[in-house]
C-alpha positions in Angstrom: 0.0 0.0 0.0 1.4 3.4 -1.0 1.7 6.3 1.4 -1.2 8.1 -0.5 -3.6 5.2 0.1 -2.5 4.9 3.8 -2.8 8.6 4.5 -6.1 10.4 5.5 -7.9 11.9 2.5 -8.8 15.0 4.5 -6.9 16.6 7.4 -8.6 19.6 9.2 -6.3 21.5 11.5 -7.3 24.4 13.7 -10.3 25.4 11.5 -11.9 28.6 12.7 -14.7 30.4 11.0 -15.9 33.8 12.3 -18.9 35.9 11.6 -18.0 39.3 12.9 -17.0 38.5 16.5 -18.9 35.2 16.7 -17.0 31.9 16.2 -19.1 29.6 14.1 -16.2 27.1 14.3 -13.4 27.4 16.8 -10.1 25.5 16.4 -11.7 22.3 14.9 -9.2 19.5 14.1 -9.9 16.0 12.9 -9.0 13.6 10.0 -11.2 11.8 7.5 -9.7 8.4 6.6 -9.8 7.3 3.0 -12.6 5.0 2.0 -14.6 5.4 5.2 -18.1 6.7 6.0 -17.5 9.5 8.4 -20.5 11.1 10.1 -20.7 14.6 11.7 -23.2 14.8 14.6 -24.1 17.9 16.6 -26.9 20.2 17.7 -28.5 22.8 15.5 -26.1 25.7 15.1 -23.1 23.5 15.8 -21.3 24.5 12.6 -21.8 21.3 10.6 -23.0 23.0 7.4 -20.4 25.7 7.9 -17.7 23.0 8.0 -18.9 21.5 4.7 -18.9 25.0 3.2 -15.3 25.6 4.3 -14.2 22.3 2.8 -15.9 23.3 -0.5 -14.1 26.6 -0.5 -17.4 28.6 -0.2 -16.5 30.6 2.8 -13.3 32.2 4.4 -11.6 30.5 7.3 -8.4 30.3 9.2 -6.5 27.1 9.9 -5.8 24.3 7.4 -7.8 21.9 5.2 -5.5 19.5 3.4 -6.7 17.0 0.9 -4.5 14.2 -0.3 -5.9 13.1 -3.7 -5.0 9.9 -5.5 -7.0 10.6 -8.6 -8.2 14.0 -10.0 -9.8 15.1 -6.7 -13.5 15.0 -7.7 -15.9 16.0 -5.0 -19.6 15.2 -5.0 -22.0 17.3 -2.9 -25.6 16.8 -1.8 -26.9 20.0 -0.1 -29.3 20.2 2.7 -31.9 22.0 0.6 -32.3 22.3 -3.2 -35.0 24.6 -4.6 -36.7 23.6 -7.9 -38.5 26.2 -9.9 -41.9 24.5 -10.8 -42.2 26.7 -13.9 -39.1 25.2 -15.5 -39.9 22.2 -17.8 -36.8 20.3 -16.7 -37.0 16.5 -16.5 -34.9 14.2 -14.3 -33.0 13.1 -17.5 -32.4 16.8 -18.5 -31.0 17.6 -15.0 -28.7 14.6 -14.9 -27.6 15.2 -18.5 -26.6 18.8 -17.9 -23.0 17.9 -16.8 -22.7 14.7 -18.9 -22.6 16.0 -22.4 -21.2 19.1 -24.2 -24.2 19.6 -26.3 -26.9 21.8 -24.7 -29.7 19.7 -23.3 -32.2 21.8 -25.2 -30.8 20.4 -28.4 -31.4 16.8 -27.3 -29.8 14.2 -25.1 -27.5 11.7 -26.8 -28.0 8.0 -26.5 -24.7 7.6 -24.6 -25.9 10.2 -22.1 -29.4 8.5 -21.8 -27.6 5.2 -21.0 -25.5 6.9 -18.4 -28.6 8.5 -16.8 -30.5 5.2 -16.7 -27.5 3.6 -15.0 -27.3 6.3 -12.4 -31.0 6.1 -11.7 -30.7 2.4 -11.2 -28.1 3.0 -8.5 -30.6 4.9 -6.4 -33.6 2.7 -7.3 -35.3 5.3 -9.5 -35.3 3.4 -12.8 -37.9 4.6 -15.2 -38.2 8.2 -13.9 -36.2 9.8 -16.7 -39.1 11.7 -18.1 -40.6 12.8 -14.8 -40.5 16.6 -14.3 -38.0 17.5 -11.6 -40.6 19.6 -9.8 -43.0 16.6 -9.6 -40.6 14.5 -7.5 -41.2 13.8 -3.9 -38.7 14.9 -1.4 -37.2 11.5 -1.2 -37.0 11.1 -4.9 -35.4 14.5 -5.4 -32.8 13.7 -2.7 -32.0 10.4 -4.5 -31.6 12.3 -7.9 -29.2 14.7 -6.2 -27.2 11.7 -4.8 -27.1 10.1 -8.3 -25.8 13.4 -9.7 -23.1 13.5 -7.1 -22.0 9.9 -7.6 -20.8 10.3 -11.2 -18.1 10.9 -12.2 -17.0 8.8 -9.2 -16.0 11.2 -6.5 -13.0 10.7 -4.2 -14.9 12.7 -1.6 -18.7 12.8 -1.2 -20.1 15.5 1.1 -23.7 15.2 2.2 -25.6 17.6 4.4 -28.4 15.8 6.2 -29.4 13.8 3.1 -32.1 11.7 4.8 -33.8 14.5 6.8 -37.5 14.3 6.5 -37.5 11.1 4.4 -39.5 7.9 5.1 -37.7 4.7 6.2 -37.7 3.2 2.7 -36.0 6.2 1.1 -33.5 6.4 4.0 -32.5 2.7 3.5 -32.1 3.2 -0.2 -29.8 6.2 0.3 -27.8 4.3 2.9 -27.4 1.3 0.6 -26.2 3.6 -2.2 -23.6 5.1 0.2 -22.5 1.7 1.4 -22.0 0.6 -2.2 -20.0 3.8 -3.0 -17.6 3.3 -0.2 -17.3 -0.5 -0.7 -17.0 -0.7 -4.5 -15.6 2.7 -5.6 -13.7 3.4 -2.4 -15.4 6.8 -2.2 -14.8 8.6 1.1 -18.0 9.9 2.6 -18.4 12.9 5.0 -22.0 13.2 6.0 -24.0 15.3 8.4 -26.8 13.3 10.3 -29.2 13.9 13.1 -30.4 10.3 13.2 -28.4 8.5 15.9 -29.9 5.1 14.9 -28.6 5.8 11.4 -25.1 6.7 12.8 -25.0 3.4 14.6 -26.0 1.5 11.4 -23.6 3.0 8.9 -20.8 5.1 10.4 -17.2 3.9 10.5 -16.1 7.1 12.2 -18.0 9.8 14.2 -17.1 13.4 15.0 -19.4 15.1 17.5 -19.3 18.9 16.9 -20.6 21.9 18.8 -18.4 24.6 17.2 -15.6 22.7 18.8 -14.8 19.0 18.8 -16.6 17.2 21.6 -15.7 13.7 20.6 -14.0 12.0 17.6 -13.1 8.5 16.8 -14.2 5.2 15.3 -17.9 4.5 16.1 -17.3 1.7 18.5 -14.7 3.8 20.5 -17.0 6.8 20.7 -20.0 4.6 21.8 -17.9 2.7 24.4 -16.1 5.7 26.0 -17.9 7.6 28.6 -17.0 11.0 27.4 -17.8 10.2 23.7 -21.1 8.6 24.5 -22.0 11.6 26.8 -21.1 14.1 24.0 -23.2 12.1 21.5 -26.2 12.0 23.9 -25.9 15.7 24.7 -25.8 16.5 21.0 -29.0 14.4 20.5 -30.8 16.2 23.4 -30.1 19.6 21.9 -31.4 19.0 18.4 -34.3 17.5 16.5 -32.8 14.0 16.2 -34.2 10.5 15.8 -33.0 8.4 18.8 
């Protein structure tokens, strides 16, 4: 195994984000190991979305964020919210084709792109929805389309901000299965925000409990077995709308 494969994909060191005099994140340091499903847990206002925004380069910060890429450093991202204009006649196929062919979608979708879209929808169990208007999708269907969009080209790092919030149990399990497949087969590294502690127990390899600072950080079994880590996780759950 090379040093690149053995090293963490992401190292966050002393990350601080301020809004005027308020510290949204204060000296946050942790590592995301390559090929793992790493979950961020914390109360509302803990800085979880702010942390993802810093990693994406969307906001200013002090400290260091170091990524060690093996390939071309592709990042997939599923945001917490995604507004769809109901007046736009955009289908699921149109949306997924936008970044998969050079020709404008309004001039038609190539057969090669159609095949790629069908394959992507199959990965998130939405086969046959190519012609469905984007605005007609349920919340769970839209979240799965966004995940499909983020999964190709295969990202080295996949960031997800509460991707299962508000979804029914079937949609949650479909998303979890897709993430498990991505980490297992494509060795995608996943950094995900979740408020569902049962979900954390089901799928997480590593957990970071955040409340503007690091409260606990480590492999799931270690965090759950250590008194301080379990207490931090329980306190985080008590201070936000989570599923226990």
